[in-house]
C-alpha positions as CSV (number, residue, x, y, z in Angstrom):
1,X,-6.8,13.1,-17.6
2,X,-6.0,10.0,-15.7
3,X,-6.9,6.6,-17.1
4,X,-9.2,4.2,-15.3
5,X,-6.2,2.0,-14.4
6,X,-4.3,4.9,-12.9
7,X,-7.3,5.9,-10.9
8,X,-7.7,2.4,-9.6
9,X,-4.0,2.2,-8.6
10,X,-4.3,5.6,-6.9
11,X,-7.4,4.4,-5.0
12,X,-5.5,1.2,-3.9
13,X,-2.5,3.2,-2.7
14,X,-4.8,5.5,-0.7
15,X,-6.6,2.6,0.9
16,X,-3.3,0.9,1.8
17,X,-2.0,4.2,3.4
18,X,-5.3,4.5,5.4
19,X,-5.0,0.9,6.6
20,X,-1.4,1.4,7.7
21,X,-2.3,4.6,9.5
22,X,-4.7,2.6,11.6
23,X,-2.5,-0.5,12.0
24,X,1.1,0.0,11.0
25,X,2.0,-3.7,11.8
26,X,-0.1,-5.2,9.0
27,X,1.5,-7.8,6.8
28,X,1.3,-7.7,3.1
29,X,-1.2,-10.6,3.3
30,X,-3.4,-8.7,5.7
31,X,-3.3,-5.6,3.4
32,X,-4.1,-7.8,0.4
33,X,-7.1,-9.3,2.0
34,X,-8.4,-6.0,3.3
35,X,-8.0,-4.2,-0.1
36,X,-9.0,-7.2,-2.3
37,X,-5.8,-7.6,-4.2
38,X,-3.2,-10.3,-4.4
39,X,-0.3,-10.6,-2.0
40,X,2.1,-9.8,-4.8
41,X,0.1,-6.7,-5.7
42,X,0.2,-5.5,-2.1
43,X,4.0,-5.9,-2.1
44,X,4.2,-4.0,-5.3
45,X,2.0,-1.3,-4.0
46,X,4.1,-1.0,-0.8
47,X,7.3,-0.8,-2.9
48,X,5.8,2.0,-5.0
49,X,4.9,3.9,-1.9
50,X,8.4,3.5,-0.5
51,X,9.8,4.8,-3.9
52,X,7.5,7.8,-3.7
53,X,8.8,8.5,-0.2
54,X,5.5,7.9,1.6
55,X,6.6,4.8,3.5
56,X,10.0,3.8,4.9
57,X,11.4,0.5,6.1
58,X,8.3,-1.6,5.3
59,X,10.2,-4.9,5.4
60,X,10.7,-4.7,9.2
61,X,8.3,-2.1,10.4
62,X,6.2,0.3,8.3
63,X,6.7,3.9,9.2
64,X,4.4,6.6,7.7
65,X,6.3,9.8,6.9
């Protein structure tokens, strides 16, 4: 069973992916404002999604795989 924190992180990742599907040119600041997290947390989330292979090249252009 997933902990509450893991569920929240999963929800944030899902919301970020949905935002990027609609607007792949969003900055980390735009993502942070839309999701309600800090800019650093948005960057961390994007890094985690890249590590998992769900995003590629987010520093220049975000490409959904």
